Structures are given as C-alpha cells and as structure tokens.
C-alpha positions in Angstrom: 17.1 -5.6 -13.9 13.2 -4.1 -14.4 13.0 -2.3 -10.7 16.8 -0.6 -11.6 15.7 0.5 -15.5 12.2 2.4 -14.7 12.2 5.4 -12.4 9.3 5.2 -10.4 8.3 1.7 -9.4 5.0 0.7 -8.3 5.1 -1.9 -5.7 2.0 -3.5 -5.1 1.2 -5.8 -1.8 -1.2 -7.4 -0.6 -2.3 -5.3 2.4 -4.7 -7.6 4.2 -1.3 -11.0 4.3 0.4 -7.8 4.8 -0.6 -6.1 7.9 -1.9 -9.8 9.5 -0.4 -10.0 13.4 0.2 -13.8 12.7 2.1 -13.1 9.5 3.9 -11.0 11.4 8.3 -11.3 10.5 7.6 -13.2 7.8 7.0 -10.2 4.8 9.5 -10.0 2.2 8.3 -6.0 1.8 11.4 -4.8 4.0 13.5 -6.8 1.8 12.9 -5.7 -1.7 12.5 -2.2 -0.2 16.2 -2.1 0.4 17.2 -3.7 -2.8 15.6 -1.4 -4.7 17.1 1.4 -2.9 20.6 -0.4 -2.9 19.6 -0.9 -7.3 18.9 3.2 -6.9 22.4 3.5 -6.2 24.1 1.4 -8.6 25.7 3.2 -12.0 22.9 3.0 -14.7 19.9 2.8 -12.9 17.2 5.2 -13.0 15.0 4.0 -10.3 14.4 7.2 -8.6 10.8 7.1 -6.8 9.3 3.8 -5.4 4.9 4.0 -4.7 3.9 1.0 -2.6 0.2 0.3 -3.2 -1.1 -1.2 0.0 -4.2 -3.5 -1.8 -7.5 -4.8 -0.9 -7.0 -2.0 1.8 -11.0 -2.5 2.3 -9.9 -6.2 4.3 -8.4 -3.5 7.1 -11.7 -1.6 7.8 -13.1 -2.0 11.5 -14.7 -6.4 11.2 -14.8 -6.4 15.0 -14.6 -3.9 18.3 -10.6 -5.3 18.8 -8.4 -4.0 16.2 -6.7 -7.4 14.8 -4.1 -5.4 12.1 -0.7 -4.6 12.6 -0.8 -0.8 11.5 -1.6 2.1 13.6 -5.0 2.5 15.5 -5.2 -1.8 14.8 -6.7 -0.7 11.2 -9.1 1.9 9.4 -11.6 3.4 11.4 -13.6 3.8 8.1 -13.6 4.5 4.5 -12.5 8.0 5.0 -9.0 6.7 5.9 -8.6 5.1 2.6 -7.6 8.7 1.3 -5.5 8.7 4.3 -1.6 8.7 2.5 0.5 9.5 5.8 -1.2 6.5 7.4 -1.0 4.3 4.7 3.1 5.2 5.0 2.9 4.9 8.9 1.2 1.0 8.3 4.5 0.5 6.0 6.9 1.7 8.6 5.3 -0.5 11.4 5.2 -3.6 9.0 8.7 -3.5 7.8 9.7 -1.5 10.7 11.1 2.2 11.1 15.0 1.4 10.8 14.6 -0.4 7.3 12.5 2.5 6.2 15.5 4.8 7.9 18.0 3.1 5.7 16.0 3.9 2.2 17.4 7.0 0.6 15.0 7.5 -2.5 11.8 8.8 -1.8 8.3 5.8 -0.9 4.8 7.1 -0.8 1.9 4.8 0.3 -1.3 4.9 -0.7 -4.4 2.6 0.2 -6.0 0.5 -2.4 -8.8 -1.9 -3.8 -8.9 -3.4 -6.9 -11.2 -6.8 -7.2 -12.5 -9.2 -4.9 -13.6 -6.6 -2.1 -17.2 -6.6 -0.1 -18.7 -4.4 1.9 -22.4 -5.1 3.6 -25.4 -3.3 2.2 -26.8 -3.0 5.6 -25.0 -3.0 8.7 -25.3 -6.4 10.8 -26.8 -8.0 7.9 -25.6 -12.0 7.6 -27.0 -13.3 3.6 -24.8 -13.6 0.8 -27.1 -11.7 -1.6 -26.4 -8.3 1.2 -22.9 -7.6 -0.1 -21.7 -5.3 -2.8 -17.9 -4.7 -4.3 -16.7 -1.5 -2.4 -14.2 -0.6 -5.5 -14.1 -2.4 -9.3 -10.5 -2.0 -9.6 -8.2 1.0 -7.8 -9.7 4.4 -7.2 -9.3 7.2 -9.4 -8.2 9.3 -6.5 -5.3 6.8 -6.0 -3.7 6.4 -9.6 -4.0 9.7 -10.6 -1.7 11.5 -8.4 0.6 8.7 -9.4 -0.1 9.8 -13.1 0.9 12.8 -12.2 4.1 12.2 -10.6 5.1 9.7 -13.5 4.2 12.3 -16.2 6.2 15.0 -14.9 9.3 13.0 -14.0 9.2 11.6 -17.6 8.8 15.4 -19.3 12.1 16.8 -17.3 13.9 14.2 -19.3 
C-alpha cells in the first residue's frame, strides 16, 4: 500500500550483501521492483518513479587484487566511482538481471551511497585498528540533493 501511495519511492539496499556473489540469486530486489511496477499501474496508484540507493557502497571499493563483486568491473575502482550513476544502474541490472529491468516501465534510477559504518584506512596498507576513519558519516549530500530536487519538482506539478 505504501509503495503505491507515494509518487517517488526511495528503496535502500545493502550494497555489500546485494553484490556478494555468495548471495547471488537470493536477493528480493528484483521481485520488489516488479511488484512496484505492477502497483504503479493499478487504479488509484500514485507511484511514478523509484530511486534505488545502493547503501554501504564503500564496501565495493577495491579490497584486493581480484574483483569479488557482481557488478561491472567487479567493483568500484575508487571514490570517484561513487558518483557514477550509470555504473550504479548497471550494477542494479547486473545483479537483478536485465530481463527484470526490461519488464519495468516506470523510471528507475540508482545511486551509490554510504551511511554510518563505512571506514577507510588513514594510511594505505596499515592494519592498526585506530588507523581507520569513517568514509562518510551519512548519505552524501550530492546523492540526496538530486533526489530532493526531483521530488520537489514532482510535487510542484500538482
């Protein structure tokens, strides 16, 4: 009911678990997106767009020599990739499958995000526990700002 009630739904996903090859095929994300699309076409539904936030994306940064993620290139190559919305959408498509996304007719956008819990080393190749700092203390403004602009634009159309 809540998915159909709002025009713009923000769907938060644990990117670490979502892109983990050991969890391949067990993600409910594709099922939710298909359900949301079906709900969007029911009489009385307001849903017009879904934004997917791939949260904890700092875990997708290189942690070794071999890419270990289900995503284009096996992971993010650096912090600059966090802003790559195309790669975020490709990652979503690669994990849920292009066939699932092709069946969805409402617009979907994807973002890499970080919230509480992400840490990076202050000094490269250090193993000391006190050498780690939070990557971002919250979802970065550069991710939320375009979402808020879209939502405000949509609400102003009414």
